[in-house]
A tleap script that builds the chain and sets N, CA, C and O, in Angstrom:
source leaprc.protein.ff14SB
mol = sequence {
  NMET THR LYS LYS GLU ASP LYS ASN SER ILE
  PHE GLU GLY ASN PRO GLU LEU PRO GLY MET
  ILE VAL SER GLY ILE GLN ALA GLY ILE ILE
  VAL VAL GLY ARG ASN GLN ARG CYS LEU PHE
  TRP ASN PRO PHE MET GLU GLU LEU SER GLY
  ILE SER SER ALA GLU ILE LEU GLY LYS CYS
  ALA PHE THR ILE PHE PRO HIE LEU ARG ASP
  GLN VAL GLY VAL PRO ASP HIE LEU PHE VAL
  ARG CMET
}
set mol.1.N position { -5.941 133.614 -1.247 }
set mol.1.CA position { -4.948 132.601 -1.513 }
set mol.1.C position { -4.214 132.963 -2.810 }
set mol.1.O position { -4.831 133.310 -3.818 }
set mol.2.N position { -2.887 132.873 -2.754 }
set mol.2.CA position { -2.101 133.177 -3.956 }
set mol.2.C position { -2.070 131.964 -4.884 }
set mol.2.O position { -2.423 130.854 -4.487 }
set mol.3.N position { -1.643 132.194 -6.120 }
set mol.3.CA position { -1.542 131.082 -7.074 }
set mol.3.C position { -0.569 130.020 -6.574 }
set mol.3.O position { -0.814 128.826 -6.746 }
set mol.4.N position { 0.543 130.450 -5.951 }
set mol.4.CA position { 1.532 129.507 -5.449 }
set mol.4.C position { 0.921 128.636 -4.354 }
set mol.4.O position { 1.109 127.420 -4.359 }
set mol.5.N position { 0.198 129.236 -3.423 }
set mol.5.CA position { -0.447 128.473 -2.355 }
set mol.5.C position { -1.469 127.512 -2.931 }
set mol.5.O position { -1.565 126.368 -2.488 }
set mol.6.N position { -2.226 127.961 -3.905 }
set mol.6.CA position { -3.255 127.137 -4.518 }
set mol.6.C position { -2.627 125.921 -5.210 }
set mol.6.O position { -3.134 124.807 -5.084 }
set mol.7.N position { -1.541 126.130 -5.928 }
set mol.7.CA position { -0.874 125.053 -6.664 }
set mol.7.C position { -0.315 124.012 -5.699 }
set mol.7.O position { -0.438 122.814 -5.952 }
set mol.8.N position { 0.291 124.442 -4.611 }
set mol.8.CA position { 0.901 123.519 -3.666 }
set mol.8.C position { -0.116 122.819 -2.778 }
set mol.8.O position { 0.186 121.766 -2.216 }
set mol.9.N position { -1.302 123.371 -2.638 }
set mol.9.CA position { -2.270 122.801 -1.711 }
set mol.9.C position { -2.758 121.419 -2.142 }
set mol.9.O position { -3.200 120.644 -1.293 }
set mol.10.N position { -2.693 121.087 -3.417 }
set mol.10.CA position { -3.155 119.775 -3.846 }
set mol.10.C position { -2.221 118.661 -3.375 }
set mol.10.O position { -2.623 117.497 -3.338 }
set mol.11.N position { -0.979 119.001 -3.014 }
set mol.11.CA position { -0.031 117.998 -2.544 }
set mol.11.C position { 0.087 117.948 -1.026 }
set mol.11.O position { 0.761 117.067 -0.492 }
set mol.12.N position { -0.548 118.866 -0.329 }
set mol.12.CA position { -0.477 118.875 1.125 }
set mol.12.C position { -1.020 117.577 1.688 }
set mol.12.O position { -2.091 117.116 1.292 }
set mol.13.N position { -0.287 116.997 2.602 }
set mol.13.CA position { -0.722 115.769 3.235 }
set mol.13.C position { -0.493 114.525 2.385 }
set mol.13.O position { -0.747 113.412 2.846 }
set mol.14.N position { -0.021 114.690 1.163 }
set mol.14.CA position { 0.235 113.545 0.301 }
set mol.14.C position { 1.435 113.837 -0.603 }
set mol.14.O position { 1.273 114.046 -1.805 }
set mol.15.N position { 2.637 113.851 -0.023 }
set mol.15.CA position { 3.816 114.180 -0.831 }
set mol.15.C position { 4.136 113.127 -1.893 }
set mol.15.O position { 4.921 113.397 -2.802 }
set mol.16.N position { 3.545 111.937 -1.797 }
set mol.16.CA position { 3.778 110.888 -2.792 }
set mol.16.C position { 2.919 111.067 -4.035 }
set mol.16.O position { 3.142 110.385 -5.036 }
set mol.17.N position { 1.948 111.962 -3.996 }
set mol.17.CA position { 1.004 112.126 -5.097 }
set mol.17.C position { 1.674 112.405 -6.440 }
set mol.17.O position { 1.291 111.777 -7.428 }
set mol.18.N position { 2.648 113.306 -6.537 }
set mol.18.CA position { 3.268 113.530 -7.856 }
set mol.18.C position { 3.872 112.253 -8.434 }
set mol.18.O position { 3.717 111.986 -9.626 }
set mol.19.N position { 4.553 111.464 -7.614 }
set mol.19.CA position { 5.138 110.212 -8.086 }
set mol.19.C position { 4.084 109.213 -8.519 }
set mol.19.O position { 4.272 108.483 -9.492 }
set mol.20.N position { 2.968 109.181 -7.792 }
set mol.20.CA position { 1.878 108.279 -8.151 }
set mol.20.C position { 1.278 108.667 -9.498 }
set mol.20.O position { 0.942 107.804 -10.309 }
set mol.21.N position { 1.148 109.956 -9.728 }
set mol.21.CA position { 0.585 110.439 -10.991 }
set mol.21.C position { 1.502 110.060 -12.149 }
set mol.21.O position { 1.046 109.513 -13.153 }
set mol.22.N position { 2.792 110.349 -12.009 }
set mol.22.CA position { 3.745 110.059 -13.077 }
set mol.22.C position { 3.852 108.557 -13.314 }
set mol.22.O position { 3.988 108.123 -14.457 }
set mol.23.N position { 3.791 107.766 -12.260 }
set mol.23.CA position { 3.882 106.312 -12.407 }
set mol.23.C position { 2.677 105.737 -13.134 }
set mol.23.O position { 2.786 104.702 -13.792 }
set mol.24.N position { 1.534 106.394 -13.023 }
set mol.24.CA position { 0.320 105.894 -13.644 }
set mol.24.C position { 0.066 106.359 -15.063 }
set mol.24.O position { -0.868 105.887 -15.712 }
set mol.25.N position { 0.878 107.272 -15.551 }
set mol.25.CA position { 0.689 107.803 -16.903 }
set mol.25.C position { 0.995 106.718 -17.929 }
set mol.25.O position { 1.978 105.988 -17.794 }
set mol.26.N position { 0.168 106.616 -18.934 }
set mol.26.CA position { 0.360 105.625 -19.989 }
set mol.26.C position { 1.257 106.176 -21.096 }
set mol.26.O position { 0.875 106.232 -22.265 }
set mol.27.N position { 2.445 106.575 -20.693 }
set mol.27.CA position { 3.478 107.058 -21.604 }
set mol.27.C position { 4.810 106.780 -20.923 }
set mol.27.O position { 4.907 106.802 -19.696 }
set mol.28.N position { 5.828 106.520 -21.723 }
set mol.28.CA position { 7.137 106.246 -21.159 }
set mol.28.C position { 7.782 107.506 -20.620 }
set mol.28.O position { 7.926 108.498 -21.333 }
set mol.29.N position { 8.170 107.458 -19.351 }
set mol.29.CA position { 8.836 108.609 -18.736 }
set mol.29.C position { 10.147 108.134 -18.126 }
set mol.29.O position { 10.187 107.197 -17.329 }
set mol.30.N position { 11.217 108.811 -18.526 }
set mol.30.CA position { 12.551 108.530 -18.012 }
set mol.30.C position { 13.103 109.847 -17.476 }
set mol.30.O position { 13.010 110.878 -18.142 }
set mol.31.N position { 13.669 109.817 -16.288 }
set mol.31.CA position { 14.356 110.986 -15.746 }
set mol.31.C position { 15.827 110.614 -15.640 }
set mol.31.O position { 16.194 109.628 -15.000 }
set mol.32.N position { 16.664 111.431 -16.285 }
set mol.32.CA position { 18.105 111.203 -16.302 }
set mol.32.C position { 18.774 112.385 -15.623 }
set mol.32.O position { 18.482 113.537 -15.941 }
set mol.33.N position { 19.671 112.101 -14.689 }
set mol.33.CA position { 20.380 113.150 -13.966 }
set mol.33.C position { 21.520 113.730 -14.773 }
set mol.33.O position { 21.805 113.278 -15.883 }
set mol.34.N position { 22.163 114.724 -14.215 }
set mol.34.CA position { 23.285 115.380 -14.895 }
set mol.34.C position { 24.432 114.423 -15.182 }
set mol.34.O position { 25.212 114.637 -16.110 }
set mol.35.N position { 24.531 113.366 -14.381 }
set mol.35.CA position { 25.589 112.382 -14.591 }
set mol.35.C position { 25.158 111.286 -15.570 }
set mol.35.O position { 25.840 110.270 -15.712 }
set mol.36.N position { 24.036 111.496 -16.235 }
set mol.36.CA position { 23.479 110.613 -17.260 }
set mol.36.C position { 22.931 109.309 -16.695 }
set mol.36.O position { 22.618 108.396 -17.458 }
set mol.37.N position { 22.811 109.203 -15.395 }
set mol.37.CA position { 22.262 107.994 -14.785 }
set mol.37.C position { 20.746 108.110 -14.650 }
set mol.37.O position { 20.212 109.180 -14.357 }
set mol.38.N position { 20.077 106.999 -14.869 }
set mol.38.CA position { 18.612 106.974 -14.773 }
set mol.38.C position { 18.175 107.122 -13.323 }
set mol.38.O position { 18.598 106.364 -12.449 }
set mol.39.N position { 17.328 108.104 -13.086 }
set mol.39.CA position { 16.803 108.371 -11.753 }
set mol.39.C position { 15.363 107.880 -11.601 }
set mol.39.O position { 14.917 107.584 -10.493 }
set mol.40.N position { 14.644 107.796 -12.714 }
set mol.40.CA position { 13.245 107.380 -12.682 }
set mol.40.C position { 12.919 106.659 -13.977 }
set mol.40.O position { 13.341 107.076 -15.056 }
set mol.41.N position { 12.166 105.574 -13.863 }
set mol.41.CA position { 11.775 104.732 -14.993 }
set mol.41.C position { 10.382 104.258 -14.657 }
set mol.41.O position { 10.220 103.397 -13.791 }
set mol.42.N position { 9.373 104.793 -15.316 }
set mol.42.CA position { 8.007 104.480 -14.894 }
set mol.42.C position { 7.551 103.104 -15.391 }
set mol.42.O position { 8.170 102.535 -16.290 }
set mol.43.N position { 6.470 102.568 -14.810 }
set mol.43.CA position { 5.984 101.236 -15.186 }
set mol.43.C position { 5.698 101.082 -16.675 }
set mol.43.O position { 5.897 99.999 -17.226 }
set mol.44.N position { 5.238 102.134 -17.334 }
set mol.44.CA position { 4.987 102.040 -18.769 }
set mol.44.C position { 6.285 101.752 -19.522 }
set mol.44.O position { 6.293 100.973 -20.475 }
set mol.45.N position { 7.395 102.387 -19.089 }
set mol.45.CA position { 8.688 102.123 -19.727 }
set mol.45.C position { 9.121 100.682 -19.499 }
set mol.45.O position { 9.753 100.079 -20.367 }
set mol.46.N position { 8.783 100.120 -18.332 }
set mol.46.CA position { 9.097 98.716 -18.074 }
set mol.46.C position { 8.395 97.827 -19.100 }
set mol.46.O position { 9.005 96.930 -19.683 }
set mol.47.N position { 7.100 98.090 -19.311 }
set mol.47.CA position { 6.324 97.306 -20.275 }
set mol.47.C position { 6.846 97.514 -21.704 }
set mol.47.O position { 6.995 96.556 -22.462 }
set mol.48.N position { 7.114 98.746 -22.054 }
set mol.48.CA position { 7.538 99.090 -23.410 }
set mol.48.C position { 8.899 98.494 -23.762 }
set mol.48.O position { 9.091 97.973 -24.861 }
set mol.49.N position { 9.839 98.572 -22.824 }
set mol.49.CA position { 11.218 98.167 -23.098 }
set mol.49.C position { 11.545 96.740 -22.672 }
set mol.49.O position { 12.485 96.131 -23.183 }
set mol.50.N position { 10.767 96.214 -21.736 }
set mol.50.CA position { 11.103 94.910 -21.175 }
set mol.50.C position { 12.216 94.987 -20.143 }
set mol.50.O position { 12.741 93.960 -19.713 }
set mol.51.N position { 12.579 96.210 -19.742 }
set mol.51.CA position { 13.635 96.436 -18.747 }
set mol.51.C position { 12.979 96.944 -17.476 }
set mol.51.O position { 12.271 97.951 -17.502 }
set mol.52.N position { 13.207 96.265 -16.374 }
set mol.52.CA position { 12.604 96.699 -15.111 }
set mol.52.C position { 13.351 97.908 -14.554 }
set mol.52.O position { 14.511 98.146 -14.889 }
set mol.53.N position { 12.667 98.665 -13.702 }
set mol.53.CA position { 13.314 99.831 -13.094 }
set mol.53.C position { 14.500 99.386 -12.244 }
set mol.53.O position { 15.492 100.110 -12.151 }
set mol.54.N position { 14.418 98.209 -11.621 }
set mol.54.CA position { 15.527 97.706 -10.811 }
set mol.54.C position { 16.782 97.476 -11.652 }
set mol.54.O position { 17.900 97.623 -11.157 }
set mol.55.N position { 16.596 97.114 -12.924 }
set mol.55.CA position { 17.724 96.861 -13.814 }
set mol.55.C position { 18.384 98.141 -14.306 }
set mol.55.O position { 19.577 98.141 -14.610 }
set mol.56.N position { 17.621 99.240 -14.389 }
set mol.56.CA position { 18.154 100.439 -15.043 }
set mol.56.C position { 18.459 101.602 -14.100 }
set mol.56.O position { 19.330 102.418 -14.398 }
set mol.57.N position { 17.766 101.692 -12.982 }
set mol.57.CA position { 18.000 102.826 -12.086 }
set mol.57.C position { 19.450 102.860 -11.630 }
set mol.57.O position { 20.004 101.849 -11.197 }
set mol.58.N position { 20.054 104.031 -11.733 }
set mol.58.CA position { 21.443 104.221 -11.354 }
set mol.58.C position { 22.439 103.935 -12.468 }
set mol.58.O position { 23.631 104.204 -12.322 }
set mol.59.N position { 21.959 103.393 -13.576 }
set mol.59.CA position { 22.852 103.089 -14.695 }
set mol.59.C position { 22.826 104.232 -15.706 }
set mol.59.O position { 21.872 105.008 -15.765 }
set mol.60.N position { 23.887 104.319 -16.495 }
set mol.60.CA position { 23.986 105.355 -17.517 }
set mol.60.C position { 22.988 105.072 -18.637 }
set mol.60.O position { 23.037 104.017 -19.270 }
set mol.61.N position { 22.095 106.008 -18.875 }
set mol.61.CA position { 21.062 105.844 -19.896 }
set mol.61.C position { 21.659 105.634 -21.277 }
set mol.61.O position { 21.098 104.895 -22.086 }
set mol.62.N position { 22.784 106.272 -21.557 }
set mol.62.CA position { 23.376 106.195 -22.878 }
set mol.62.C position { 24.185 104.908 -23.068 }
set mol.62.O position { 24.548 104.567 -24.194 }
set mol.63.N position { 24.463 104.205 -21.997 }
set mol.63.CA position { 25.079 102.886 -22.106 }
set mol.63.C position { 24.004 101.864 -22.448 }
set mol.63.O position { 24.227 100.968 -23.262 }
set mol.64.N position { 22.847 102.000 -21.830 }
set mol.64.CA position { 21.726 101.100 -22.092 }
set mol.64.C position { 21.159 101.350 -23.492 }
set mol.64.O position { 20.846 100.407 -24.219 }
set mol.65.N position { 21.031 102.615 -23.857 }
set mol.65.CA position { 20.476 103.018 -25.157 }
set mol.65.C position { 21.481 103.915 -25.877 }
set mol.65.O position { 21.286 105.130 -25.907 }
set mol.66.N position { 22.545 103.365 -26.454 }
set mol.66.CA position { 23.600 104.194 -27.058 }
set mol.66.C position { 23.106 105.102 -28.181 }
set mol.66.O position { 23.678 106.168 -28.407 }
set mol.67.N position { 22.062 104.699 -28.880 }
set mol.67.CA position { 21.545 105.519 -29.979 }
set mol.67.C position { 20.965 106.852 -29.480 }
set mol.67.O position { 20.901 107.819 -30.238 }
set mol.68.N position { 20.552 106.904 -28.228 }
set mol.68.CA position { 19.990 108.149 -27.680 }
set mol.68.C position { 21.042 109.249 -27.562 }
set mol.68.O position { 20.724 110.434 -27.668 }
set mol.69.N position { 22.274 108.858 -27.346 }
set mol.69.CA position { 23.345 109.844 -27.190 }
set mol.69.C position { 23.415 110.761 -28.399 }
set mol.69.O position { 23.534 111.977 -28.256 }
set mol.70.N position { 23.341 110.180 -29.591 }
set mol.70.CA position { 23.394 110.991 -30.809 }
set mol.70.C position { 22.098 111.762 -31.029 }
set mol.70.O position { 22.122 112.886 -31.532 }
set mol.71.N position { 20.975 111.170 -30.659 }
set mol.71.CA position { 19.685 111.830 -30.853 }
set mol.71.C position { 19.531 113.068 -29.992 }
set mol.71.O position { 18.943 114.057 -30.430 }
set mol.72.N position { 20.055 113.029 -28.760 }
set mol.72.CA position { 19.911 114.192 -27.887 }
set mol.72.C position { 21.122 115.111 -27.939 }
set mol.72.O position { 21.115 116.187 -27.340 }
set mol.73.N position { 22.157 114.692 -28.650 }
set mol.73.CA position { 23.312 115.566 -28.860 }
set mol.73.C position { 24.184 115.754 -27.643 }
set mol.73.O position { 24.493 116.891 -27.285 }
set mol.74.N position { 24.593 114.679 -26.995 }
set mol.74.CA position { 25.499 114.788 -25.851 }
set mol.74.C position { 26.920 114.940 -26.381 }
set mol.74.O position { 27.432 114.038 -27.045 }
set mol.75.N position { 27.559 116.063 -26.096 }
set mol.75.CA position { 28.936 116.266 -26.561 }
set mol.75.C position { 29.877 115.235 -25.928 }
set mol.75.O position { 29.650 114.801 -24.799 }
set mol.76.N position { 30.923 114.847 -26.648 }
set mol.76.CA position { 31.867 113.837 -26.161 }
set mol.76.C position { 32.422 114.169 -24.788 }
set mol.76.O position { 32.583 113.273 -23.959 }
set mol.77.N position { 32.719 115.432 -24.529 }
set mol.77.CA position { 33.345 115.785 -23.253 }
set mol.77.C position { 32.359 115.643 -22.074 }
set mol.77.O position { 32.788 115.626 -20.920 }
set mol.78.N position { 31.077 115.544 -22.342 }
set mol.78.CA position { 30.093 115.363 -21.270 }
set mol.78.C position { 29.648 113.900 -21.124 }
set mol.78.O position { 28.956 113.548 -20.169 }
set mol.79.N position { 30.046 113.073 -22.061 }
set mol.79.CA position { 29.594 111.691 -22.052 }
set mol.79.C position { 30.379 110.902 -21.009 }
set mol.79.O position { 31.608 110.846 -21.059 }
set mol.80.N position { 29.671 110.300 -20.075 }
set mol.80.CA position { 30.274 109.496 -19.026 }
set mol.80.C position { 30.394 108.071 -19.527 }
set mol.80.O position { 29.390 107.435 -19.848 }
set mol.81.N position { 31.583 107.580 -19.593 }
set mol.81.CA position { 31.786 106.197 -20.046 }
set mol.81.C position { 31.747 105.273 -18.836 }
set mol.81.O position { 32.306 105.580 -17.783 }
set mol.82.N position { 31.082 104.145 -19.004 }
set mol.82.CA position { 30.949 103.179 -17.921 }
set mol.82.C position { 31.794 101.969 -18.214 }
set mol.82.O position { 31.823 101.029 -17.419 }
savepdb mol mol.pdb
quit
């Protein structure tokens, strides 16, 4: 068995497992797409921020948290205004 086969075998028959693992981590995890919209907001982030995933998914992360734009260095020409 190759390393690639070995790595993928833990997800065979359970494609939801990676999402379950990330959702259960006791740390805030946010996934933002190239268009700056939130694609994933784990339960810990809901508790930490008081914002539910239903409220933030699909919205521009930098509109919700404008201070992050400067912290991560998003150039003006890439910033999507909502």
